[in-house]
C-alpha positions as CSV (number, residue, x, y, z in Angstrom):
1,M,-11.7,25.0,8.0
2,E,-9.1,27.6,7.0
3,A,-8.7,28.7,10.6
4,R,-8.2,25.1,11.6
5,R,-5.4,24.7,9.1
6,K,-3.8,28.0,10.0
7,L,-3.7,27.2,13.8
8,S,-2.4,23.6,13.3
9,T,0.5,24.7,11.0
10,M,2.0,27.4,13.3
11,T,4.2,26.8,16.3
12,V,3.5,28.9,19.4
13,D,6.0,29.7,22.2
14,A,3.9,29.4,25.4
15,G,6.8,31.0,27.4
16,Q,6.6,34.1,25.3
17,I,2.8,34.5,25.3
18,G,2.3,33.7,28.9
19,L,-0.7,32.2,30.7
20,E,-3.5,34.3,29.3
21,G,-2.1,33.9,25.7
22,T,-1.6,30.2,26.1
23,M,-5.2,29.7,27.4
24,G,-6.4,31.7,24.4
25,V,-4.6,29.4,22.0
26,L,-6.0,26.4,23.9
27,R,-9.5,27.8,23.7
28,K,-9.1,28.3,19.9
29,L,-7.8,24.7,19.6
30,L,-10.9,23.4,21.5
31,A,-13.2,25.4,19.2
32,D,-11.4,24.5,15.9
33,H,-10.8,20.8,16.5
34,F,-13.3,19.7,19.1
35,G,-16.5,21.7,18.4
36,V,-16.4,23.8,21.6
37,S,-18.3,26.9,20.6
38,P,-16.2,30.1,20.7
39,S,-19.2,31.8,22.2
40,A,-19.3,29.3,25.1
41,H,-17.0,30.8,27.7
42,V,-14.6,28.1,28.9
43,A,-13.5,29.3,32.3
44,D,-9.9,28.8,33.4
45,T,-11.0,26.3,36.1
46,D,-13.5,24.3,34.0
47,P,-12.6,20.6,33.9
48,L,-11.8,19.5,30.3
49,F,-13.8,16.3,30.7
50,S,-17.4,15.4,31.4
51,V,-19.4,18.2,33.1
52,G,-16.9,20.8,32.2
53,V,-15.8,21.2,28.5
54,G,-17.1,17.7,27.8
55,L,-14.1,16.0,26.1
56,T,-14.2,12.3,25.9
57,S,-11.0,10.3,26.8
58,L,-10.2,9.8,23.2
59,E,-10.6,13.5,22.5
60,G,-8.4,14.2,25.5
61,I,-5.6,12.2,23.9
62,E,-6.2,13.9,20.5
63,F,-6.1,17.3,22.4
64,L,-2.8,16.5,23.9
65,C,-1.3,15.4,20.6
66,E,-2.5,18.7,19.0
67,V,-1.0,20.6,22.0
68,E,2.3,18.9,21.5
69,K,2.4,19.8,17.8
70,L,1.1,23.4,18.3
71,F,3.6,24.3,21.1
72,N,6.5,22.1,19.8
73,I,6.8,20.2,23.1
74,R,6.8,16.6,24.2
75,I,4.5,15.6,27.0
76,K,6.2,12.6,28.5
77,D,4.6,12.3,31.9
78,L,0.9,12.0,31.9
79,D,0.4,11.6,35.7
80,W,-0.7,15.3,35.9
81,W,-3.4,14.5,33.2
82,T,-4.5,11.2,34.6
83,Y,-4.6,11.8,38.4
84,E,-5.7,15.4,38.5
85,T,-8.7,17.0,36.9
86,P,-7.2,18.9,34.0
87,T,-8.5,22.4,33.6
88,L,-7.6,25.0,31.0
89,A,-5.4,26.9,33.4
90,A,-3.6,23.7,34.6
91,V,-2.9,22.6,31.0
92,A,-1.7,26.1,30.0
93,Q,0.6,26.3,33.0
94,H,2.0,22.8,32.3
95,V,2.6,23.7,28.6
96,I,4.4,26.9,29.7
97,D,6.6,24.9,32.2
98,L,7.4,22.2,29.6
99,T,8.2,24.9,27.0
100,R,10.7,26.5,29.3
101,Q,12.2,23.2,30.3
102,Q,12.5,21.7,26.9
103,H,13.7,24.8,25.1
104,A,16.3,25.5,27.8
105,T,17.9,22.1,27.1
106,S,17.7,22.4,23.3
């Protein structure tokens, strides 16, 4: 529970930590908030839904909300999430891109 609170109260700059670091933070988020065992290796290309990580659609929305808070970004366009099969690597790259875009305009 302490790890959950610690992760959810900090803000992470995905642009600074890069793709591997961002995927690591996302893996920790999945473990802390969604019960994905840290010992279960979530591959970069595993789908986040159904046969992959196994998130439900409601958990997917909760995951996105937690990602927004954790990385201090706003995900406005959900087409990439809805029409493509989101993977850990795809979400991490999207977070990095949004971080750079949104922080450049701040």
